[in-house]
N, C-alpha and C positions, 0 to 999 in steps of 0.2 A: 503494499500499498503506500502509495507518495500522495503528500499533502504540500501543497505550494502557497506561499506565504502571500497575504493580500498587500495592499498597498498602505503605507504609514498612515494614510489620513481616513484609514477607516479601522484604525486601531482601537477607536473609542467604543465600536461595538463589542469588542472582546471584552474591553474595561466595564462594560454596561453588564457582561454577563457574569462578572468575577465581582460585581458591586462597589466599583472604584468611586472614593468618593471624589466629590467635586473640587475639593480643597486638598490635593496632593501635595501641597508646598507645606501644608499646615499638618506636622506630623501629631500635634495634639488632639486633632480633630478626630474623635473616636469611631468607629464603623460599626455595623449595627451587631453583626456577629462573623462566625467561624465560615458561615457558607458565603459570606461576601468577602472573600478576599482582593484587596485591590493589587492587580499588578502592577508595579511600579519600577522599582530597583532591579528586579532579574531581565525585564526586556532591556533598559538601560545598559545592565551589564550586556546582555547577547549585542547588542549594537556596538558596543566598545569592542567586543571580541571580533564581530563580523569587519569592521573598520580595520583591524589590527590585521587580521587575515587578508584581508584585500592588499593592504599595505606591505604585509611582511611577504606574502604568498603569490600576491597578485591575481587572485581569483575570489569570487564570491563564496559564502560559508553556505554550504549543506549540512543535514545532519543524518545520523542512523541510528536507529534506537529500536531495541526488543523489551523496554521496560512497558509494563502494563499502563494503561491509560489512567485506572484507578488508582495508581500511585502516584504520590505529589510530585517526585522527580519526573517520571514520564508523561504524568498531564501538564504542569505547568513547565519543564523544560524541555519535552522535544515533541508537544502537542500544540499548546497555545502560544509559545512564543514564537514559531514561525510567522502564525498569524499576526501577531504583532511588530514583529520585525523585517516581513518580507524575504525569507529566505524558504528552501525546500527542506521536507525532513523525510527519511523513507524509515517506514513502520514495519518490524518483524513479529511475527507470533512469537509471545513469551514462551509457550510450550515447546516451539520447534527449537529455540534457544537452550532449553532446559535438556531435549534430547539430543540436540547434535549443536552444542557452543561453536564449533569451528565457524559456523553459518555467518555469526556476528561478524567477524573481521573479514570472511570471505565478502560479505554484502558491503562492508566499509570499502574494502580495496576495489570490487566491481564497479559499484556507483561513483569512485572517488571523492567519499563523503570528507570533509573538512571536521568535521565534529561528531565525537559520540560519547558515550557515560554509561556508567554501572555501580552499581553497589560493589564492595570491595571482594564479595565472593564471585562476581561475575568475572573479574579480571584473572582469579584464582581458577576458576573453572574453565577458561579459555586458554590459559596456559597450560594446564594439564592436559587439556583434551588435544593439544597440537605435539603431546608428547608420543601419541599413538603412531605405529608406524605406518598404518593404512592413509594417514592423512599428510604424508610427505609432499606427495603432488600439490596438493593444495595449498601447503605449507610454502612449499617452492612458488608457487603462483602468485604471491601475496605481496602486493604494494601498497605500504600504509605510508609512505612519504610524503604525501599530500595531507596529511591528518596536522589540523592544526591544534587539536587538545584532545586528550582522552580525560573527561570528568570521572572523579570517584566521588562518592558520598554515598548518603542513605543507609551507612553503617558504619562502624569502627574501619578507620583507614590503617592498615598495615605496612610497615615500613619493608617488611619481607616480600610482599606482595608486589610493592611499587618494583621493588629490585629484580623480582623475578619475572616480573612480565616485560622490564625493559631489556632484560637481559636477552629473552627468549626473543622479543622480535626486533633487536636491535640490527640485524640484517635487513630488517624490512622497513627499515626507515623510522623506528622509535628511539627517541632520544630522553633523556630522563627530564628534559625541561617541557617536554610535550605533557607529561601526566599532569593533571591541574586537579589536587585535593581542593575539596569543598566544603563547607559546613553550612546547613540551614535546615528551617522547618517549616511545617505546613503554615503553623500559626502565624509566618514571618513572610507568607507566599513565595516560602522556599528558599530565598538568596539570604544569607547573613554574612558569610564571608567565602572569598576566594582569592585565588592567586590574579595578579594584574597585568602579568604579560610573560614572554618567551625568553626572558633575558635570563633566568636563573632556575635551576633545579628545585625540586621541593626540598625544603627544609625538614631534616631529620635529627632528632637529639636523642641522646640517651640520658635520663635522669636517675638518680636513687629512688629506687620505689620505696625505700622504708622511710625516708625523709618527708616524701611526697605525701605517701598515706597518712601517717602519724603527726606529722607539724606542717603540713601544707607547703611545704617550701621547693623550689625547684632546684635542685644542685646538679649541675651538667657533670658527667662523667668523662673522662676523656679518653682517646684510644678505641681498640677494637673491643667490645666486650661482651661476649655471648648472653643471650637472654637468659636469667634466671629471676629467682624470686626478689634477689634485690638490686635488681635492675630493670629499666622500662623504657622502650622505645616509642617515641612518639612523631608523628608526621605533622606539620604544619598546615594548616586549612587556609593559608593566606590570610590577609586583613579585611576588614569591612569597607565595601563600596562606598561612594560619597552619598550621604545621606541617611546611612545605617551607623546608628551608633553602640557601642558593645561596651560593656562594664565587667568586672569581674568583682561578685560582692560575696563577703563572709556570709552562709546562709544562716549561722548562727544570731551572729551580732547586725547584721544587715548593713554593713560598713564595706565601702569600696576597698579592695586591697591594689596594692602596686604589682606591675609588672613583676613575675618572678613568684609569685604566691597565688596557691591555688584558690579558687571560691567557685561559687555558682555563676553561669554565663548569663548576663540578662541583656537585652538588646531592646531598641526602639526605632522604628523608621515610618515612613508612610505607608509603607507594606503590610505593617502590624496588623492583623486584625482586630475588631474590637472585642472580641470575647465568644465564647461556646453560646451557641444557641440555647436559649431559654434554660441554661445554667447558671446562675447569678453567681452562687457560693464559688463554684469552679474558677469561674470569670475572675471573679476578686482576688483568687489566690495566684492565678496564672499571671493575669492582664494587669495587675495594679500593683505590680510591684514599686516600692519608695525605700531609698536607701540614702545613707549621708556621703558623700563625696570624700574624695581627699581631700579637699580644700575645708571641709567640715561643714560644707552646706548642705540641707535636706534636699533632695530631689522632689519631683512631683511624682504621684503616684501613677506613672503611664510607661512603666518597663515591662516587658515579657520576661517571664522567669521561665527561662528553657528547662530546669530539672537536670541539665548537665554540668559537670564541674570541668573548669578548665583553667587556664592561665594565659597570660601573654608572655613573648619573648620574641625579642627583635620585631616587633609589630604585628607579629602573626599570632593566630588564635590555634593553641592545639587544648584538645578534648582529652581532659584526661579518665575521666569515670562517669559515674552516675551518682548523683545526689538522691534521685527517686529511685524506688525499689524494684522498678519495671523490668523486667528479664526480657533479654530478646537473644533467642537461640536459633540459628539458621534462618534467621528473618522473621520469625514468629513473637509476635509480642505477647507476653505471659506475664499475669500479674502471679507474685509470690503466694498470694494468700489463697488463690485458688489452688495452686501446686499443695499449699501446705495442709488445706482441707481434706485433699485425697490422702495425705500420707497418713493424716491423723485416724483413718478408717482401720488403720493396721492393728491390730491388737497388740498392747504393751507400749504402744506410743502416747505419751502424755499429750493431754488436749490443750491446744494452744501454746505447746513449746517446740514447734518445730520451725526450720527458718530455711529458707530455700533461696538460693542466688546463682548469678553465674560467675564461671571462670574463664581465665584467658589461657587454652592450652594449644600450644603450638598454632596460634594464628587463627584460632575457629573459639568461638563461644560455648561453654558447653554448660551443664546445669549441675549445680551440687546443692546438698542435703546436710543439715545438721538436723538429728531428731533426738531429743531426749526420751529413754527408756525407762520404763517403771522397773522398780527395783524388785526381785522377787524375793524377799526377805521370809516369807512366810515359809515358802518351800526350804529355803536355808536352815531355818529352826527345826522343822520337823525332820529333815535329814540329820541334823546333830543330836535330837532327841533319840531317835532311831537307831544312832550308830550309823547310818547308813553314809557314804561319801556324797559331798556336794555336787550337783550335776554341776558341768562346766556349761554356762549358757553357748547358745549356738548363735553368735552376733552376724557370722557369716549368712546362715540362712534366713535370719532376719533382714538384714541389708538385700538381701536378693529379692526379699518377699516385697519391701516397700518400695523398691525398684521397678518390681514389676507391676505394682498397682498404680503407680505412676505412668508408667510407659503406656499400660492399657488405656487410662484413664484421660492421660493428658497428650498423649502420643508423641514425648520426647524422652529419649533415654536418660538414665541419670548417670553422670560422668565418675561422680566422686561424693560418697557418703561418709558423715562420721555420725557412729551413733555416742552418746555422751550419759553421763548420769543428769539426775533432776538438779533442777534449779542452775543449770549449767549455762542456757541461752540467756543473752543478756538483753535485758528489759528496761524501758524507762520506769519513770516513779510511778506512772499510770497505768503499769502492764502492758503496755505494747512492745512488740519484741523490737529489737535493734540488729537489724540485720547485716547492716554494712560491719557496725561494731563486732558481732561476732564471728563473722567473715574474715575481719582485719587478726584478730585474736588467733583464729586457727591457724591462718597461713604463717602466723608468725610463732606458731607452737607455744601457744603462752595459754592453753587450756589444759589444764591437769587432770580433767575428769573425762578423758576422752576414754571410752569403752572398744569402741573400734574403728577403725580408719581403713577406708579400702577404694581402691582405685576400680571401677566395673567395667570402664572400657578400656581394653589394653594398649588399644591403638586406634588413635583419632584419625592419622593420616600416615602414609607411607614416603613422606617427603624426606629429602638426605638430611634436612635439617633437624627433623624430628628422630631421624634415627643415631645422629650424631651428637645431640646436646647432650652435658653434662648436667643435670639438675641436683640439686642439693636437698638433703633431709627437710621436711616442713614442720617437723614436731621435734626441735632440737632443745627449747625450752625448759622441758621437764622429763624424765624418763617416763618411758610407755608404762601401762600399767601390763602385769602378765597377762591379761586377755589381751592384748594388742600386740599383733606382728608388723614392725615398722616396714614401712615399703618406701621404696625410691619414686618420688613424684616426678612428673613430666613438668614442663615448664610452665610454670601457675602466677598468675599475678591479678589482680581485680581486673575485672572487665573494664575496658574503656566505655566509653558513652556511645549509646544507640541511638542518636538523636542528629546524626548526620544526615540533615534533609529527611526527617522522619516526624513526625507529630509525637510530642511527648506521653503520649495519655489514650492513642486509640489501639484497641485491639483487633485482631484480625478477625474478617468476616468468613463465613463458611465458601462463598464465591470465590474469595482471595487466597485460599488457601495454596492454590495448585501453585501460584507463583510466588508469594512470601514466604514460603516454607522452605524456599530454595536455600541449598548452604552447597559448600565446596565440594566437589566430587575427588574420587580417590584416584590416583594415579597407578595402581598397582594393574600390572599386566593382566588382560583377560584370560582365562582359561582355554586353554587350545579348545578347537571346537571339535565336538563330538560327532561322527557321524554313526546314527541310527540305520537300522533297516527296520522292514515291515515285519512284524511279529507273523512267524508261521504258526506258534504252538503256545500254550502257557509257558513254557520254561523261557524261551526266546523273549516273551512279553516281559517277564520277570527281570530277564537282564536289561531290558531297555529301561525298564523303571530305576533300576540301579543306576543307570547313567545317567538318568535324567535328576534322581536324587543327588548324587555325586556332584553335577552343577548347580543345583540349587543351594545346598551345603555350601559350597566353595564362596559364592557371590553372597549368601547371606552372611556370611562370615566376615568376609570382607566388606560389605557395603554397611550391613547394619551393626557392625564393629562389637560382634558379640564371639565368644568362645564357643568352638565346636559342641563342647558339652551341653551348651543349653539351649540349642538348635531343636524345639519340640515340634515336629511334624502335625501333630494333634493339636497343639495349642492355638488359640487365636492369633493371627499374624502381629496385630497390634502391640503384644506383649513385646515384641522385639524391637519396639520404637520406630516404627515404620513413618516417617513423614513423605509428603509428596516428592519431595526431591529425591527420597530415597527409592519409592515407588519408581519412579521414572528409571533411576538407574539400574535398580534391578532387574526392570523388564528389559531394557537395552541389552544389558550383561549378557541373560539368559537367551536372549533373542540371538544374539552373537554367536554363544557357545554352542547352541542348538540347530543354528541357521533358520531361525522361524522369525516372523514378522509379528511380535506379540502388543495387542492393545495396551496401553496404559492403564486401562481400568481392570486389568485382570486383577489386581491386588484389591480391588473396591468388589469384585464380583466373588472371588473366592476367600475363605475364612481362614484356611490353615494352609501350610504348606504342603500338606499330603492333598488336598485340592487342588493345590496348582500342580502339583506333580501328576496325578490323574490327567488334569486338561491337557499339559505338556503332551504327556503318552497319546492322547487322543489326536492331539494337532498334529503331531510327527506321523501316526498312522493315516490319518486325512490327507495328508500331503502324499502320501503312496497309494493312494486309493483303497487305503483299507478299511473299511466299514466297523466300526466300534461304538456299542452302544453307550450313552451317555450314564452314570453311576444310578439314576432314579428311572430311567423311561427306557424302555426296549426300542431296537432299531425300529424305525418306521414301516409300517405296512408298506408293500409296492402295489397292493390289490386296491384297485379303486372301487367304490361301490357304484355297479349300474342300474341297480334298481331302487325301486324307494323303499324297500324294507327297511324298517326301523328310522325311518326319518322323521323328524320333526319340521312341519310346517307352521310358520307366523302368519296367521290368519287374520289378524285386526292389529291395532295399534293408535295410541292417543297418547296426548303430551301436553305438558304446562310448561313452557320454559321462558327463561329471559328475554325480554326484550318483545313480548307479548305475543310469542309463539304458541299458539294451540292446535296445531295441527302439523301434519308431516310436509304437507306442502307449503306452509308457512317456514318451516323448519328449513326445507330447502331452498326458499326463496330467499330464506336470512343467509344462511352459510354460503350460497352460490353467488351471491351479490356481494358477498365481505362484509357482512353487518357487523357491527361491534355493539354486543347487546348489553353492556356494560354501564351503568348508570350509578348517580349519586344513592347513598343510602336514603330510602325513605323516610319519612317522619312515622308512616305505620310500623314502622319497625323498630328504632331508637332515634333519639336526637343526636345526630353524627357530632353538632358544634359542642356537645358536653363530654363526648367520650374520644374525640379526635385531640391528638398531639403530634408534630412531626418529630420529635423525639422518641425512637424505639424504648427508651428507659424510663419515660415517664411512668408514675403510678398509674395503674388502672385506667391506662389509653389505650388506644389503639393507632398506630399511623396512616392508615387507609382512610378514604373516605368513600368508597365506590364499590360497588360488588355486583353482581348477576340476581337479578329479584322477579318472581312471577307478578303478574298483573292480578290486581283484584284478589289476591289470596283470601281477603277476609270475606268474600260473596260466598255463599254456600244456599243451594234452593234446597232446604231440608223436608219442604212439602213433599217434593217429588219421591225422595226416600223414605218417606212416612217417619221423620224424626223431629220430636216433638221440641219447641223452639226452647224451652228452658234446656234440654237435654244437648241441644245446639250449641248454644252459648258455651257451654263447657267441654265441648269436644275439642280436642288438640284440632287446630287447623289442619294438620297433616292428614288425621282420618277423614276430613271432609274433603279434600282435595282430591286424595285416592279415590275416595268414593266415586268421585265425577269421574276420574282420568280412567279407572278400570270397567267403569259402566260404559262410557265410550268406547273403550276398545272391543269391548264384548259387541257393542251395538255394530261398530264398524263391522265386525266378523260376522253379522247376521242374526246376532243372536238376541233374542229380547227377553225382557223380564219374565214374561208368564213362562217361556221356554226354557227358563234356567233353572226354574225352582224345582229341587230335591234332584237337580242333577249331580253327578258325581264330578264336580268342577274344582280343581284346586286351585288356591290362592297362594301365593309366594312373594312375599314382600320383603326388598331392601332397604335398611333404612340403618342411618348411624347418629341422627340428631334426634336428640329427645328433650327439647328445651321449653316444652310448654308444663312440665312438672315446675320447673323455678317460678314461671309466671302466676301460675297458681299460689306456690308458695307466698310470693310476695301481696297476694289477696288477702292472706291472714285464714287462720283455722274458722273465722266465722262466716267465709265465704263457701265452705266447703258442704257439699250435699251428698245425696247417694249416687250423683253421677261422678263424682271425683275419681274415683279409683279407677273406673273404666276410661276416663278421659283421656289420662295421658300414659296407659300402660303400653310399654312396646307392641306387645302381643296383639293389643287389640287392633292394631294399624290392619293386620291381616284378616283379624276374627270378625272384626265387623262388615267387614265385606260380604265375608260367608255367611254372616247372619242376615244383612239386609235383602242379599239377593237369594236368600234360601238354600244356598249350594253344599255339597255333601262331602266335599273332595278333603284333601288335606289342607290346613290353612296355619301359615308360620310367617313369622318374621324373622329376617336373618339380619345378622349386625356383625360383619367382619371388616369394619370401617369403608374406605372409599372401593374395594371390589366387592361390597355387598349386595348390590344389583346384580352383577354377572354372577355370584353363588346363588342368588335367588333364582337366575335363569336356568342355570344347571342343574339346580334342585328341582324345577318343575320339569326340565326334561326328564330326567332320571326317574321321576315317577312316572311320568307316562310310559318310559321304556319298560320298565320294570314290571307294571301292573297293566298290560294290554286289555284285560277284560273288566278292569274296574274305572280310573281317572281316564278318561279319553282327551280331557280337554283341560287346560291350566290357563291361569292368568299369572305373567309373571311382572311384578310392576316395582318402582321405586320411587323414592321421596326424600326431599332434603329441603329442608326451610331454615331460616336465621331467625328467631323470634327474640331474642335477647344478644346484647354486644359481647358476654362475657368469653364464648369461646373464641371470637375474632380478637380480643384480647389477649386470649392465651397463645391464639395462633401467633399474631405480632410479637408476642415477647418469645417465643420459640423462634422467630425469623423466618416463619414459613412463607409469610406474605410478601409480595413485590410491592414495595413502596408506591409502584406507580397503578398498581390495581390492574394489571393485566398478565395474562400467560402468555409469555414471549419463547414457546414451545419451539425447541432446536436452536434458537439464537443465539448469539454470543452474549447476548444483553441479558439472557435470561438469569432472573435472582426470585424465582419466588412465584407464588400463583395468587390467583384472586378467587374468592369463595363466590359461590353461585347457588341460586335457588333452584328446583324443579322437579317435575314427576313425570313418570312415564311408565307405560303398560303394553305390553304385548300378549299377545293371545295365541297358546301353542296348541297344535292339535297334532296327533299321529295321522302321517299321510295316508297309512294305509287304511285309515276310518273315513277317509274321503273318497267321494267317486269322483270320476273323471271332472264334470261338469265343475263341481266346487273346487276342485285343483286350478281349473284355467281361471276361474271368477274371482276365488276369494285368497289365494297364496300371493303374501308379499314376497315372502324369500323363506329359506330352508335354514333351519337351525341343524348344521351338519356335523357340529363335535362341539364337546366344551371339556375343560378339565380344570381343576382346582388341586392349589398346592401351599405347602409354607416351605418360607426360605430357611426355618432350622436357625442354627448359630449363625449369627451375622456380626458384624462392627459394633452395630446398636441395634436396640429393639426396632429404632425407626428406619434402621439404615437399608435400602436397597439392595436386593442380592440379584446379581445378573446372572447365575448359575439356575437359581430357582425360576427365574422367567423365561430362559431358554428353556426350560424343562417343562413348563405349565403349557409352554408354544408347543412343544413336540408331543406331549400328552394329547392334546385337542386335535393336532392333525392325525394321530394315531388313531383317534377315536372316531374323526370323521373319515379315515382310510384313503387319506389324501398325503400327497409329496409336498415339500416347501414350496417348488416351483410351479403349483398347481395354484398359489394365491396371487391374486392379482392386486390388492389392496389391504391396507392394515391401519386401523384406527389405535392409535397409540395411547398410553395412559398419560404421556407426555405432559406433566404439569408445568413444566417450564422451569426447572432448576438447572444450576450451573453443574451440578454432579448427578443428577437423576437422568437427564436427558441423555447424555452421553454413555450412562451405564446401559440405560434400555435400547438405546441404538446398537450398542457394541453387544448387546445379547441378540438382537434382532439380526443382526450381521453372522453370529455365529450359526443361527438358524436356517438362515434364508440365502447367505451368500454363496456358497459353494454350488449348492443346488441349481440355483438361478445361473450363476456362469455355465456351468456345465449344460444345461438345457437349451441355453442361448434364449432365454424369454427374454420379454420387454421388462424392465425394472420396476421393483416393489414400489408402490405409490403408499407413501406414509403420513398420515394427516392426524388433528388433533382438535376435535371441536372445542377444547378449553379456551382455543385462542379467541371463539366467539362469545361463547356464553359464561365463561368462567368454570372454574372447579365444583362440580355439582356434589363431590364426597360421596356418600350413600347412593347417591343416584348418577353418578359418573358414569357409571359403564353404562347403563340403559340409555343414557344421551347419545354413547357412542354407537350405540347398536342402533338405535333410529336414524341417526345420521346416515351410518354404513348402508338401511336399507333404501335410502332415499338416492346413494352414490350408486348401489346396485340397479335401483328400477331407472334411474338416469345415465348409468353407464359413464359417470364422471365423476372425479375426486375434487372437489373445491378447493380453493387457496387456504393455506394457512395463513391466518393472519399474525402482525408484527414479525415476520420472518424476514430479515432483511438481510443478515449475516451468519452463515452456519455456525455455529458453537464450534470455535476452532479444537475442542476436546472431542467431538463427534469425529470418528475415523471411520471414512466410507471408502477408505480404498480396497480396491477389489469386490465391491460390494454394488449391484447394479439397484441401485434406489434411487428416488426423486422425491422432494420434499415440495409439493406444489405451493407456488406462492403468486404466481401472476394471477391477473385476474380470470382468466377463462378456466383455470384449475387444470386437469390432466385427464386427457381422454382414457377411457378403459377399453380394451380391446378382447372380446372371446377369442378365448384360443380352439381353434380349428371348430369353430359355430358352438362350443361348450358355454358351462355355465360360468359367470365370474364369480369368484371366491372372494372372500374378504375374512380377515380377523379384526378382532377386538380385544385388546387388554385390559383390565384394571388390577391395581396393585395397592393393597390397602397397607397402611403406615404401619400396623403391626406385624406384617409379613405374611398374609393371607393373598396368595396369588391367584386371578382369574384369567382365563382365557375362552372366547368362545369363537366358532368358525361358522360364516354363515355364507350361503349362496343364492345367487338369483334363481327362481320358480326354475323346477324341471319341466322339460318340453311336454307338453299334454299327448297322449296315445294318439295314433293314427287315426282314428275312427271319430274322434273329439276335436282335430286340428282346428275347424274352423271355427269352433264353438269357442274355442282356447284363444283363437288368434284374435276373435272378436273381443275379447275381456281381457288380453293378454296383460296391459298396464292400464288396466280401470279400477278405480278403488270405490267402495261403497261411502265417500266421505264429502262429495261435492253433486249436486242435482244441477245437470245442464236444463235449463229451461228456456225455449226458441219459442218465439212469436208463429201464430200461424196464419190461416189466410186474411187476405187484405194487406201485408206488408209487404208483398214483393214489387220491384219495380226495375227498369232495364238499367244495367249497369249495379246491380246491387253487390257490394264485395269486390268490386273491381281492380281498388288499390292493394287489398290482400292479395288476390289472383296473382297481381302482378309483383308482389315483392316478397309475400310468403312462400317458402318453398313445398311447406307441408300442407297448408291449406290449398295451394294449385295443384299438387299431385292427388291428393283425396277428392278434390273437386273432377278432375280429368277422369280418376276410377269411376265416380258415380256417373257421370256422363258416357261413359263407354259402357256402363250397364244400363243405363236408362235410353239411350238415343236409339235402339232398335225397334224400341216400341212405340216411339212417337214418330208425328209426322214430318218434325222442325228438330234439328240440334239444339240439345239444350243450351250449351254455351253459345251458339249462334242467337239464340231468344235474348240471354242477359247481358252477351258482351258482342253488339253485332260490328260490323266492320264500318258500316258505314253509320253517322248520326246526325242525319238532316231529322227536321221535325217528324214529318210523314211516316219516316222509317219508325223512329221513336214511338209515335202514336200507335202505328200497326202494331209493333211488338207488346206493347203496354197491353193492348186489347188482347192479345193471344194469352200474356201470362195471367189473364182475369180465370181464363178457363182451369176447371178444377184438373184436367189431365197433366197440363203443364205444373200448375201454381203448388200441387202438393210435392211432387218428386224435385223439383227445383228448391222448395224451401227446406225439405229433409236434407237435401245435398250441400246446401249453405250451412244449415245448422251442423250437420256432421261434420263438415270441412272444417268447420271453425274450432269443434269441439277437439277434434285431434289435434289442432295448432295446439289449444291450451294444452292438451295433455302432455305435448312435447316439451312443453316449458314448464311442466312440474304440477298442473294441475289437474288432478283425479278426480275424474266423476264415477257413478255409479253406473254400472252396464242396463239398470232399467229407468235410466233417465234420458234416454235418446227421444222418445217419442216427443212429436211437436204436439204444441198444445193449442188447441182452436181457443 
């Protein structure tokens, strides 16, 4: 992607977007909030850099970036700046950089870009990537001589990183002076300090770490000093640009300190934000800093307190550490209290007595813990009284247990852990833990109560510097206790600042974890590629599995930095400390070793290494054309069902959906025209102004204002159903809506109330929203009546329908969360199949309403909701879903129980197969399980007797989440890709009705089924809304697939004249998955072909009523005849049938060649004769009806007669 900068006189447009204050020359004028960040100094810096480049290099500046645009460095530095300063920038996918880091510099070289940048780990990653022998040719072709600057920021800058990068690419034109360390924060609109020219190299100094830590004094150490506990290296981040004021302030005394003394970094400029939106206390704490200057004067309260400690030296800012407690490990912002809360879940850990902090280990940040352990005094006393020996505590196992819990719950491995006696953790007088003090004392060896000290990750990386370092002991101050085994620690020092171009107190969101969890990759050579052959028998397959296990273990040990003895193939993989960057690296390494192309989502789809191994073996066998069943589903049958035996027909349907949709015709019109049915939450549900707040953390508030809602949900014709006014008022609105919708569906199937009475008709309802009881509770016990108990009970949703209609079949309500409706359909079909002599007809229905704000608030707290209230399914901007209401019902009947006339007249679609399963153990209870999704689709195909290449369209679950969508598409690819490639069939069309009407939760699957029926009838898939750029995490390589987004959708084509086949998926957030297979109706038997054709695409929903005699005139319908192909074809057909029986041609009478008045009068007289009048009016009405039907308006077969 390339963006070109606009002219400078248009820069005010971008400034307005960022809420720039009109008085940019007045730093004291406060801005309104963090979301209104005025862009001012950073573009000025870029313009100076642009001018400098032109002066020194002789060409205009262009940039190259792989940073995501939700990262402030990526957004402001490489996205907004081009539009403000008039240069071009080339944007690369962050995921591509993680997978293939060399593409970054290859792109810089290819497009001759003058500027680029990355956090520290990015330079580490690309440097190590080019150590691979296979990239030698790429390296040889690099030309970086045109680069004017490599900006490094967004995390601590390492001197070793600068040196390694410059040394590696020196032959390609990289010199030390081109490396541009910088410091900034989102709160200051990115930029605080940076180098001002090319004339000098980055300033690197070595200082006495102990004096800096304990006294705050910067004492330089001369000579070549290796990194150790007593020394620390820092890289200068340049000086503040004009207009940016930086002070170093003692955070305790709030007095400015001189150069050479450490303190907190404070700043102010016209680019400083005014505060955090609607967070006055945090704003006052961070944006209203007031200090005493060196001259004794008191400043105004207008400084931004960065939370980073640092110092001035030779006019440059050096960031020395963190004053605040936030931990940043591999780019992830972690609050220590969250980690400590998890630690305290372990038995024998004292509550409120754990400390989490970061350590700088071989140029990477690692997590360390100090944990107070309860003393087992009673056990020791009992042992003494009984004469038994005192059992030595197993501190090693306890340390491993704590690390395992943290890794599993937080997703970060624990590098080092100290177990200490009670009252060892330092606290304030108010009882708050002093994390930095405790850390410093441990590192200085001044804690004498240490019970156990262990480094759990033996190798952080395999760089030469790590292997040749000479670390010193960290516990020299006091002799270790008998239970402590001294260990040779690695290079440790307090971790430097996290705030290099990073907000001080912003945690990662799930959607950003793929990129923000990136860290340095390892440069250990990959294991040799293993050549595996297809299995000929069990023994060979066992050997193949051994080879795969070997590859997995080698790479797990290397990448996850664990000992081979702790690699448990049956434990959840999260226990190995798998982060997103490690998942990508692991997939890449295993892919290379086995010669496979493994999707990154493999680690999200498989929960254990054992499952991954099984998957890899199957992939290898599939590559060699060897068929193998999945773990829980047998090989799909190759036998297609050629007759109607056991098939279930859908013979009726009805719905109430957002946007005023109350019929299938209206549903098709809405989705085919691209209608967005999302609207503001109506007052009939709740007062949105009372519960809305844009801050997701605001108490008891939601950050969305819109949803999909049923029109007139409060209306109910209780008299028609013989329900009293008193009872109707107490009924759950869902019961009332379902009664109407189910009755309409039965009526559309030609079943009247009287005919239904005492018939074995089943009712199966899917629903997971039961909010009416909370409404009743608000009314108080005084409002309770004899109807209260039945008015809100979930079971009554189905039971009341059976009761009102007097039907005797099974009646039940199903709740499996979002998959409820498809599970209800599967239950209904199973009942029909297993009891052919009993229940022969069933209604499957679903309902979802939003009656109070509580559920929406809870979903907002879990960050499930999209802030813009749109399901952007499959799109790169996918960030959650929007809730929707809806109800739908379909009538099912065994095809064997229908005569040929009913088959031709009533069948909407066929229910060919269905399957329900559960994902079992997953990452979390609500995490999607790709393997389970694959298996449920395979199970449905097997039950239908179909192959994957038989499916033409798939209605996805597709909620529109950054992780869920890629996992679902990866599962679809695993099921459908190879079969479709081998068969050479058209691409699989994938759609999501949620983009139109929102996520109907318990009724979502039913909405998908109704849309699919429309698609099969119209032989077209409508466009997915909000799909602009495919989610970069969706891998479609080798997968013939299309995601319709154009206005005309995607045309479905029958294969060899057969039926169209479609699948519908629904996945419950508790792990229950469901999939159903539908097809267009089977062709009628030959003896009834004419009758079937007459009624083939008609539905008993709309009656076409056309005028009778007297309305005819010359030229009637002429415009339609000339412009409407369907109308013309049908009128020509009628004329061909009628003309042999008339003296004059029918078309010649109504569309004459001559238009004089005499001829027109003659023809008008003939048209008044009954022998012409009746067939012409019928033909015109019939042709008009066929044209309407083609456009989606479905009429009943008994509505054709012309009414006089």
